[in-house]
N, C-alpha and C positions, 0 to 999 in steps of 0.2 A: 801490275810491270808487264809492257806486254814482251817476249819472247821467238823472235822469228823464225819457224824451221825449216831449213833451207832444203831438201835428200834428194834426189833425181831419182828414182829410180831402186830407188832401198825402200825396208819397209816404215812405213814413216811414225809408227808410234811408240815404238819403243827408242828411238833415234829423239821423238818428243822430250820421255821420260828424261832420256841421257841428257838433254840440252838443259832441262826445267834445275836438275841436277847443279851442275855446274854453273850453272848462273849466278841461283842460291847461293849458293855457297859463295861466289864475289861478294851476290849483294849484302852474307853479312860480316865482310869485312869492306863495302864501301858502298851504304848508305843512297849512295847521290844518282846512284843510277836508271835509266829512266823506262829504256829500253833495249833490246836485244836481239843479233844477227847473228845465227847460226847452218852455218853452211857447211858438211856432207856431201864428202865427193869420190869418190873411187877415177881415180884413174892405175894403175900400177896397184902402190899406193891407196891410203884407205890417209884422206884429209882431210880436220876441220879444220872449220874458220871463224874467226868466232871476231864480231863488232863488239862492243859497247857504246853504248849513247850516252855521252853525262850534257852536265848542261849548257855546255857551251864549247866540248869535246867533246872527240871519238878516237878509247882505243879501238887495237887492234892485231888480232893476233891468231897466227894459221900455224897449222902442227901435220907435222907429219910419220904416219906410225903404220905398226903389221893388221889392226883395231884399231877401230874408235874411240874402246878406253884409254889405249896407250897414250891417239893422239889428242 
């Protein structure tokens, strides 16, 4: 499975590990995830956006929080 992480102006390695862990948890619940795209941004609050690409669908979620782990 391909996991792409976009984190402009952030430390990429730590956020890559966080994204991999989150997507692997989701994959254990839903096997048909083909690829994932995770975007970390910081505009006042920290925002995490995730797109999961399935066979025929795309699932999208976004959340804001004080820390990326909270979002």
